C-alpha positions in Angstrom: 149.4 179.0 112.6 148.9 174.9 111.1 150.1 172.9 108.0 147.2 174.1 106.0 148.1 177.7 106.4 151.5 178.1 106.7 153.3 177.9 103.5 152.9 180.8 100.4 155.9 181.8 99.5 156.5 184.4 97.0 159.8 182.7 95.3 158.9 179.1 96.1 161.0 176.1 96.0 160.5 171.9 95.8 162.2 169.7 98.5 162.2 166.6 96.4 164.1 164.1 95.0 167.5 165.3 93.7 169.3 163.7 90.7 169.9 160.1 90.5 173.6 160.3 90.5 173.3 161.8 93.6 170.2 160.4 95.4 172.2 157.2 97.2 169.9 155.0 98.2 166.6 155.8 98.9 165.1 154.4 102.3 161.9 152.6 102.3 159.7 155.0 104.0 156.3 154.9 106.4 153.1 156.6 105.1 152.5 159.9 105.3 151.1 161.3 108.7 149.8 164.7 107.4 149.3 165.7 104.3 147.8 169.8 103.4 147.7 172.3 100.8 148.6 175.8 101.4 146.2 176.6 98.1 145.0 179.4 96.3 147.8 180.5 94.7 149.9 179.3 91.8 153.4 179.3 93.4 151.7 177.6 96.7 153.3 174.5 98.2 152.0 171.3 99.5 153.6 169.9 102.7 153.8 166.4 103.6 155.0 165.5 107.0 155.7 161.9 107.8 156.7 161.0 111.0 159.7 158.4 110.6 160.2 157.0 114.2 158.6 157.3 117.6 159.5 157.3 121.9 162.9 158.7 121.5 165.1 160.5 124.1 166.1 163.7 123.5 167.4 163.4 119.5 170.0 165.7 119.2 171.6 165.0 116.0 171.4 163.6 112.7 174.0 162.5 109.9 173.8 160.4 106.8 175.0 157.5 105.6 175.5 156.3 101.6 173.7 153.4 102.4 170.3 155.2 103.5 170.4 155.2 107.1 170.8 158.0 109.5 173.0 157.9 112.1 170.7 160.0 115.5 172.6 161.5 118.6 170.2 160.8 121.7 171.9 163.5 124.2 170.7 162.4 127.7 171.3 158.5 126.6 174.7 158.8 125.0 173.7 156.5 122.6 174.1 156.5 118.7 170.8 155.3 117.1 170.9 153.6 113.6 167.2 154.8 111.8 166.7 153.3 108.6 166.5 152.6 106.0 164.0 149.4 106.6 160.9 150.2 107.8 158.8 148.0 110.2 155.4 148.4 112.0 156.1 151.8 113.7 158.1 153.7 111.0 161.4 153.3 110.3 163.5 150.5 112.5 165.6 152.3 115.2 168.8 150.3 116.5 170.7 150.9 119.0 174.9 150.8 117.7 176.6 152.3 120.2 176.0 153.9 123.8 179.3 155.6 124.7 180.1 156.0 128.3 182.8 158.6 127.5 179.9 161.0 127.5 178.4 163.1 131.0 175.2 164.3 130.5 173.9 167.1 132.9 171.8 170.0 131.6 171.7 170.9 128.2 175.3 168.8 128.0 175.7 165.4 127.1 176.0 163.8 123.5 175.1 166.4 121.0 176.2 166.6 117.3 177.3 164.1 114.4 179.1 164.0 111.3 179.5 161.6 108.7 183.1 161.9 107.2 182.8 163.2 103.8 185.1 159.6 102.7 182.3 157.5 104.9 182.3 155.0 102.3 185.9 153.9 102.7 187.0 155.3 106.3 183.6 154.3 108.0 184.6 157.3 110.3 181.7 159.9 111.8 182.1 163.2 114.6 180.5 163.5 117.7 180.2 166.0 119.6 180.1 165.4 123.6 180.5 166.4 127.3 182.6 165.4 129.6 183.1 166.2 133.4 185.5 168.8 132.8 184.9 170.2 129.0 182.9 169.7 125.7 184.6 167.7 122.7 184.9 166.6 119.7 185.8 162.6 118.6 186.0 160.5 115.9 185.2 157.2 115.7 183.9 153.7 113.5 180.9 152.5 115.0 182.0 149.7 117.4 185.1 151.8 118.5 186.6 154.0 121.7 185.7 157.3 120.6 189.4 159.0 120.1 189.3 163.3 120.6 190.3 165.4 118.3 189.6 169.0 120.3 189.3 169.1 123.6 189.5 172.2 126.3 186.1 173.3 124.9 184.0 175.2 128.2 181.5 173.1 130.0 178.3 174.3 131.7 174.9 173.2 132.6 173.7 175.4 129.6 174.9 177.0 127.1 177.0 173.9 125.6 176.6 174.3 122.2 177.7 171.2 119.9 176.9 172.0 116.2 178.7 170.1 114.2 178.8 169.7 110.2 181.2 169.5 106.9 181.8 172.1 105.1 182.0 172.3 101.9 185.2 173.4 101.6 185.7 169.8 103.1 186.4 171.2 106.9 184.8 169.8 110.0 183.0 173.2 111.5 182.0 173.2 115.3 179.6 175.1 117.1 180.3 176.1 120.8 178.4 177.3 123.5 180.1 180.5 125.4 179.5 178.4 128.9 179.5 181.9 131.3 176.0 183.4 132.9 177.9 187.1 131.2 179.3 186.0 127.8 182.8 186.7 129.1 184.2 184.0 126.7 182.1 184.7 123.2 184.3 188.0 121.9 187.7 186.3 123.3 189.0 184.7 120.2 191.5 183.1 122.3 188.9 181.2 124.1 187.3 178.2 122.1 184.0 179.1 123.9 180.8 180.9 121.8 182.7 180.7 118.7 182.2 178.7 115.4 185.3 176.9 114.9 186.7 175.5 111.4 189.2 172.3 112.2 191.2 169.3 110.4 189.3 165.9 110.4 192.7 165.5 112.8 191.4 168.2 114.9 194.0 170.6 114.0 193.2 175.0 112.9 192.3 174.6 109.1 194.4 176.3 106.3 193.2 179.7 106.0 191.7 180.5 109.4 191.5 184.3 110.2 194.4 183.4 112.6 197.4 181.5 111.8 197.5 178.1 114.4 193.6 179.2 115.9 190.4 177.0 115.1 188.3 180.1 115.3 186.3 180.8 112.2 183.8 183.2 113.8 183.2 184.3 117.3 180.5 186.5 119.3 177.7 183.8 119.8 176.0 182.5 123.1 174.9 178.9 121.9 175.8 177.4 118.3 173.5 174.2 117.8 173.1 174.2 113.6 175.0 175.1 110.5 174.3 174.4 107.1 175.6 176.0 103.8 173.3 177.2 101.0 174.0 176.6 96.4 176.7 179.2 96.9 178.5 177.8 99.8 177.5 180.8 101.9 177.5 179.3 105.5 174.3 180.0 108.0 174.2 179.2 112.0 171.8 179.4 114.6 172.1 181.4 117.9 169.8 180.2 120.6 169.4 181.3 124.6 170.0 185.0 124.0 167.8 187.5 126.6 165.3 188.8 124.0 165.9 187.6 120.6 167.5 184.7 118.6 169.0 184.7 115.7 170.1 183.5 112.0 173.5 184.4 111.1 175.2 184.5 107.4 178.8 183.2 108.8 181.8 185.5 107.2 184.8 184.6 108.5 186.6 186.8 111.1 183.4 188.4 111.9 182.3 189.1 115.7 178.5 188.8 116.0 177.9 190.4 118.7 177.4 188.9 122.1 176.7 189.9 125.0 177.2 193.5 123.8 174.2 193.2 121.1 171.5 190.9 121.6 169.3 191.1 118.1 170.1 193.6 115.9 171.8 196.4 116.9 174.2 199.4 116.1 177.8 198.6 117.6 181.2 199.3 115.3 182.7 196.3 114.2 180.1 194.0 115.2 177.7 192.2 112.6 173.8 192.0 112.9 172.1 188.7 112.3 170.4 188.1 109.0 167.1 187.4 110.8 166.2 188.3 114.8 163.3 187.1 116.5 161.6 187.3 120.1 163.0 184.2 122.3 159.6 183.1 122.6 159.0 182.6 118.9 162.5 181.2 118.6 165.7 179.9 120.7 166.2 177.5 117.4 168.6 174.9 117.0 169.0 172.8 113.9 169.6 174.6 110.4 169.2 173.3 106.8 169.5 174.5 103.7 168.2 174.1 100.4 169.3 175.7 97.0 168.8 179.6 98.9 165.9 178.8 101.3 167.3 178.2 104.9 165.5 176.7 107.5 166.2 176.7 110.9 163.9 174.5 114.0 163.1 176.7 117.2 162.4 175.0 120.9 161.2 177.7 122.7 159.2 178.9 119.2 157.7 175.5 118.9 158.1 175.8 114.8 160.5 176.1 112.1 161.3 179.6 110.4 161.1 179.3 106.5 163.9 182.4 104.8 164.2 182.8 101.3 167.5 184.2 100.4 168.9 186.3 97.2 171.7 185.1 95.2 174.0 187.6 97.8 172.4 185.7 100.8 170.5 188.5 101.8 166.9 188.5 102.9 164.2 188.0 100.6 160.5 188.9 101.4 159.4 187.9 104.8 160.2 184.8 107.1 157.6 181.7 106.7 156.7 180.1 109.7 155.9 176.1 109.8 154.6 173.1 112.1 153.8 176.3 114.9 152.5 174.6 117.9 152.1 171.1 115.4 154.7 168.5 117.3 156.3 170.9 120.3 160.1 171.7 120.8 162.2 171.1 117.6 165.9 170.8 117.2 167.6 168.7 115.0 166.9 169.8 111.4 169.1 168.5 108.1 168.8 168.3 104.8 168.4 164.5 103.6 170.1 163.1 100.2 166.3 162.8 98.9 166.0 166.5 99.1 163.0 166.3 102.1 164.3 167.5 105.5 164.2 165.6 108.5 163.3 167.1 111.9 163.5 166.2 115.3 161.4 166.4 118.4 162.8 167.6 122.0 159.7 167.1 124.3 161.1 164.3 126.7 163.6 167.1 128.2 163.5 169.3 131.0 161.1 171.7 130.0 159.4 170.1 127.7 155.8 168.8 127.4 156.2 165.2 126.2 153.2 163.3 124.0 152.5 159.7 124.2 155.0 159.3 121.0 157.6 161.7 121.7 160.4 162.5 120.7 159.5 162.0 117.2 161.6 162.1 114.1 159.9 163.7 111.5 160.4 164.1 107.3 158.9 167.1 105.9 158.3 167.6 102.1 157.3 170.4 100.0 155.6 170.2 96.5 153.6 172.1 93.6 153.7 175.3 92.1 156.9 177.7 92.0 160.6 177.0 90.2 160.6 173.3 90.8 164.1 171.9 92.4 165.9 175.3 91.9 
């Protein structure tokens, strides 16, 4: 499905600029590269896609700074890039701001998630998720300084290394990890950090209110969590990729077990939690997750598309998921909601298994406008 045929949402919301008090300084964006309209219905939306940056190498995570610039990790080069807010002849300016010698890229491991401190204006601190020879770990740093590990011992493997990293509305840092085994033995074990969503303080300690005292585990039973986001009601959603038959989008709740390895997709096993939505792996294997009000989006690698999911006020599925960008840009990985209300998504075609195009990998901005309920 192309951009021109994709979006006909029954309950549309517009992704556009937020109110001035939360918008921050906007980037000086290049002109749109694709503009299309679904057309025909009053609540349909126009879709505008703009290529912001080109020729990156496996961009994995995106985090924004108050000045409008984005910090982007490259998994295999172990570099942190500053993208924007200024523009050059080829889109937003891209500058290498640091390369991390501590990172040991291999398989799907390397330099992965990144998150800006909620107090970045004063502490200038970012948080990163990365692989060493022995483990995956979370560290904090001020750009230009050596990373300070705050959580170590996350299982490392050739595949299923997780890598999701995001601050929740409660101010705590959430970490998505991979099971790291062929059989899924670590995912249900709450004493192991593999196959989990962890919730920690900025010092790396278990956050107050976790299901078990002195444990960072918030939820378990995952194979590979690479994306997390929260909707307008502070409900948490996360992707689940690399299962054998299905990819998932899960509504994450405290202390729940999400089934891996006993259940792949939706099942009926007591005490295990079904996904909000599941798709065949060929249509999904999703990574990044972003939320705008009650619309949840997830970027898919094998499926080479975005899925858009509308939810009700209590977080249940509303209508049918809509697909966007199917086959337009190849494999899609990082996905975040930008401060100006747009979505930023990265391609992942230069990694093994991808089919790179001349400008890959790319960073793309998406804006949805027209009709519907406005920016709800």
